[in-house]
C-alpha positions, -999 to +999 in steps of 0.1 A: +339-831-670+310-829-644+277-813-654+252-806-626+217-818-630+189-792-637+174-798-602+208-792-586+212-759-605+178-748-593+187-757-557+219-738-560+202-707-574+176-708-546+203-710-520+222-681-536+190-660-536+183-668-500+218-658-490+214-625-509+181-617-492+197-624-458+226-601-466+202-574-478+181-578-446+212-574-426+221-541-444+186-528-439+188-537-402+219-517-400+200-487-414+172-488-387+160-454-377+181-444-347+214-457-358+227-424-370+250-413-399+264-447-406+231-464-410+203-440-419+184-413-401+181-409-364+149-419-347+131-387-337+096-401-333+082-403-298+069-437-286+032-443-294+007-461-271-009-491-288-032-502-261-038-502-223-053-528-201-077-519-186-086-494-213-079-457-207-108-442-188-124-476-181-152-477-156-162-503-130-126-516-129-117-543-104-081-551-115-051-537-097-028-546-126-023-520-154-004-527-186+006-501-212+019-513-246+040-491-269+051-494-305+088-495-295+109-503-265+107-476-238+122-467-205+113-444-176+136-417-163+135-407-126+103-427-121+106-426-083+105-388-084+080-382-113+054-410-112+025-401-088-005-423-082-037-409-069-054-417-045-020-421-027-009-457-021+002-465+014+019-497+002+044-490-025+031-500-060+053-522-082+062-504-115+082-523-141+094-516-176+101-545-200+107-539-237+076-522-251+055-526-220+051-507-187+032-525-160+019-511-127+005-533-099-013-515-070-009-532-037-036-513-018-072-524-021-092-504-046-116-479-031-152-479-044-165-452-068-130-437-070-111-424-100-075-436-101-048-417-120-012-426-127+006-394-136+039-404-154+048-367-161+075-368-187+093-399-174+085-421-204+110-420-233+120-444-261+149-467-256+170-457-286+173-419-287+154-409-255+125-392-274+099-382-248+063-394-249+053-361-233+033-356-201+010-386-198-016-395-172-034-428-173-068-431-155-096-455-147-124-456-122-140-482-099-173-464-103-195-455-132-179-422-143-143-409-145-137-377-125-118-353-148-114-320-129-080-306-120-065-282-094-032-265-103-008-240-088+026-235-072+044-243-040+069-217-029+091-214+002+074-189+025+105-171+036+120-163+001+094-174-026+119-200-039+101-227-059+099-260-040+106-290-061+094-325-054+070-317-025+037-336-022+005-316-028-027-331-015-064-324-014-088-332+014-126-334+010-128-333+048-125-296+056-117-302+093-081-292+104-077-327+119-078-343+084-042-332+076-028-351+106-053-380+109-059-394+074-041-397+040-049-372+012-078-379-012-059-367-042-021-360-047+004-346-071+041-336-069+057-303-079+082-299-107+113-277-108+092-246-111+072-255-080+042-262-103+017-289-095-015-303-111-038-326-091-058-346-116-089-368-115-107-346-090-144-349-084-167-319-080-170-307-045-152-286-018-116-292-008-087-278+012-052-279-003-019-287+015+017-293+007+039-318+026+075-330+026+063-364+036+093-379+053+076-410+066+055-417+035+021-419+053+005-389+034-003-370+066+015-343+085+038-351+114+058-326+135+091-316+119+079-321+082+078-291+058+042-281+052+020-256+036-017-250+042-044-225+032-076-216+049-093-211+015-119-237+003-114-248-033-143-256-056-129-272-088-147-265-121-140-262-158-152-242-188-145-241-226-117-218-235-093-210-263-055-203-263-031-191-289-010-218-306+021-205-324+034-223-355+070-214-364+084-213-399+119-216-384+136-208-351+131-171-355+100-165-378+064-171-369+043-189-395+008-189-380-009-180-347-042-199-343-067-201-315-071-236-302-101-247-281-094-265-248-110-272-215-099-247-188-097-262-153-100-240-123-086-231-099-052-231-117-035-204-097-034-218-061-002-207-043+009-226-012+036-212+010+058-239+025+077-237+058+091-258+085+078-249+120+103-235+144+110-261+171+082-257+197+095-284+220+117-267+246+142-289+264+175-282+281+198-293+253+232-290+270+252-269+294+289-261+295+314-246+320+344-224+314+366-209+342+348-175+339+313-185+331+288-213+324+263-214+296+230-232+290+214-241+256+177-248+250+160-263+219+134-235+216+128-200+229+107-190+259+095-159+277+105-175+310+139-166+324+154-196+343+162-192+379+197-201+393+202-211+430+238-218+440+242-249+461+278-243+470+282-205+463+262-173+464+247-173+429+224-144+436+253-120+441+281-136+421+265-140+386+258-116+358+233-130+333+236-125+295+204-138+278+196-141+241+163-126+228+144-158+232+161-171+263+174-201+243+211-194+250+220-180+284+255-172+297+261-167+334+294-148+341+311-153+374+319-119+390+343-133+417+377-144+403+380-168+433+353-189+416+375-193+385+397-216+406+369-238+416+368-270+395+332-278+405+302-255+410+267-269+417+235-251+410+197-258+412+184-247+378+147-240+374+135-236+338+105-240+315+102-270+293+074-284+272+056-317+275+066-340+246+031-349+235+010-319+244+037-291+241+022-276+273+049-256+293+059-268+327+086-258+352+113-283+362+143-281+384+176-299+377+208-300+396+237-290+373+273-300+383+295-275+364+330-287+356+354-269+332+372-290+305+406-282+320+411-283+358+425-253+376+458-269+385+465-278+349+456-243+337+481-228+361+508-251+349+501-242+313+501-205+321+534-209+340+550-227+310+538-199+287+552-172+311+586-189+312+586-191+274+579-154+271+605-146+297+632-165+278+623-145+247+628-112+266+661-124+280+672-133+245+663-098+232+683-083+261+713-103+252+711-088+217+711-053+231+675-044+234+670-022+265+638-037+280+631-044+317+625-080+325+588-080+333+564-109+337+542-109+306+506-098+310+477-108+288+457-078+278+419-078+275+409-086+239+392-057+222+379-058+186+368-026+168+364-016+132+375+020+128+399+021+098+396+032+062+365+050+050+331+048+066+296+058+053+281+086+073+253+063+086+276+037+101+289+035+137+317+017+154+311-016+172+334-024+201+335-061+210+350-079+240+353-115+250+338-109+285+317-083+302+335-051+309+333-019+329+348+013+314+362+047+322+348+071+296+375+096+304+400+073+288+382+071+255+387+100+230+372+107+197+392+133+178+382+153+147+410+167+124+406+204+119+437+209+097+466+187+085+482+182+119+456+193+145+428+172+161+401+184+184+378+164+207+344+154+191+312+145+209+302+108+211+283+083+232+286+046+240+254+026+237+248-009+250+237-036+225+205-054+234+209-089+249+247-085+252+271-075+280+301-076+257+292-052+228+289-014+226+281+010+198+302+042+196+279+068+179+287+103+167+274+130+144+298+120+116+308+147+091+312+136+055+347+142+041+363+146+076+390+126+093+387+111+128+410+094+153+398+071+180+421+069+210+416+042+236+439+046+266+452+016+284+429+003+312+399+021+296+380-012+297+383-037+325+369-072+322+354-094+349+386-115+349+406-084+359+423-080+324+425-045+310+429-034+274+462-022+258+463+013+243+448+014+208+446+042+182+427+041+149+423+067+122+395+067+097+375+091+074+339+096+066+331+093+029+316+121+009+279+118+003+283+121-035+299+087-035+265+071-026+230+068-040+196+068-022+165+048-028+130+060-016+102+034-017+066+045-017+044+015-008+008+010-021-018-010-001+008-019+026-001-018+063+019-004+092+038-037+099+055-037+065+093-041+067+114-036+036+147-054+030+172-043+004+192-072-011+225-073-029+231-094-061+236-125-040+202-121-023+217-111+010+201-084+032+221-051+030+196-028+049+163-033+065+137-005+072+104-006+089+079+014+067+067+047+082+036+063+067+039+040+036+076+049+030+109+031+034+140+052+027+175+039+022+205+063+023+242+060+016+240+030-008+271+020-027+265+022-064+254-011-079+226-036-084+200-041-057+168-062-052+140-056-027+115-076-007+089-069+019+074-089+048+046-081+072+062-082+107+029-092+125+045-097+159+069-067+155+100-086+164+120-073+135+124-106+116+103-129+094+086-157+113+073-191+101+037-203+108+024-227+134+001-255+124-015-262+159-024-225+161-035-224+124-012-194+120+002-190+085+037-177+080+043-139+077+037-128+042+067-122+020+068-102-013+095-095-038+099-065-061+100-082-095+129-062-110+164-052-101+172-016-093+204+001-104+217+026-078+241+053-091+264+076-072+250+110-062+216+099-075+182+096-057+156+071-070+119+071-059+101+039-067+064+032-062+056-004-053+023-023-049+034-057-034+004-076-046+004-063-082+022-094-096+013-130-087+036-145-060+050-172-083+062-145-107+076-120-082+111-133-074+136-120-099+151-147-121+186-138-111+179-146-074+161-180-081+183-209-071+158-237-080+157-236-118+129-250-138+132-286-152+145-287-187+117-295-211+122-328-229+120-325-267+132-347-296+169-340-301+165-331-338+197-349-347+189-353-383+187-315-389+219-311-370+236-337-391+224-320-423+237-286-410+271-301-403+272-316-438+264-282-454+289-264-432 
């Protein structure tokens, strides 16, 4: 029998103890915070900063390398969108995450006597459960004192007060207008999902604020970029203040409300209205020819109407011009059908364009060679083939016994009108054609039903539509609850091509007034250019009224939910207009009524509205806001959820 020596026994016991300790260590490792139900509680503790190099708030710094050490492994989420370095860096900094360390290396040279801030926002979270550090901004200075003032506010789209996410906001100490285009910002920030920004590390002094969708990353405005500017001068400051801090006993009950002291930085309510300038560079974009007309397209509007001189036909007498409101799309209709057969027409075209660099207007003359996409001979062959096809159909119907004369098919003039069903009393009938027309009013009849089978003529008129040769309004004094019939005799309308309309008959009624509601808006502190727009639940304009004597009245509204906004139509063109940087012209002001309005049938509502009573960033109703606020990062509270599931 073998007996181990005492020393061997001791060695064996020591080895057994070591193995046991290793096994216990492994079990403990499996129970690390963050591993969940199978190995202990989840990690719900945010990462903690152990030290920074240089130290936070360090002065007289010369190093362009920054290191931040945490007590656990971390990562950054959406760093390219959320991390903002101020002053802005022309050359992209290098930002790295490795285990418990975040390192930033600035490539630009450090400026003297300047505070540098690296705003990480809420990008930093721990590696295991994604617990957020919270909004964190690191700072140091190359001078003797860190600048600590802040400027905060919102950036909204000027045309609809929608929050603008991710746009750059910058401050310039130089108050000259040229600073925005000539030099990078002095301090910058970026907006979040609510359009909110906070520019940090600001020194005392005077500034002007801008917003910029910086497409070329040079921190200065270039034509075509979204921008916002204000003529106001900002003077940052701070004062001691208190705010209420609510402690909750649980998710529904308040434990304590206490007043917490803090430093209040001002201004904190700056609102910048962002817009993209309408294209001011006017060039001839393209032109096209069809058999019956040719059309020109320009990149921007102009008050100048182009001049056409025919080089191989009499343009002065054989063209009818249809010009858009801004002369940016112009159609020239050929009044002589003989010109339809010409595959080539040549004109000298004199128009206004702008200089690329100065945007100064100048007149130029181009020779336009106008050629349709399908030559005349081919068009005739296609028409002949279609005529033969239709004739064969007629012959086939005759063989089946249909008593119809064999006639060459004729193509009628296309006419589109909406005159069916039930119409509100304030709506009229729009007649639309594919080409300019002349008409014989004796062949157009509006009839009013007087009993179940009898109709009598009713008075009406045809009005032209501005900037169109192809649209007409048929207007009448409509009687609610009555039935009408619109009779359009054949050949009532004749187009330039010689086509005439086929006979058309439509019957419709005018709805009773008790099916509708009305809304009367009384405006406070609004000037004579105020224009009120009524919106549906999707934010689309339903009606628009220019305010008269401080009132805007909307009649015959279908029952339902409505919203309302107002803009000042400074140039009285009936629409909202963006600003112009070179002219230092801000966009036309836009306001929203902050609540929905419920319109009921046979019910009138009078509403008083002061457009400036609510701050702009709080005006747009939540239901209409498309850009939603960023979800606030908080610990996931998985341990409480696990306990709840166990109890349930």
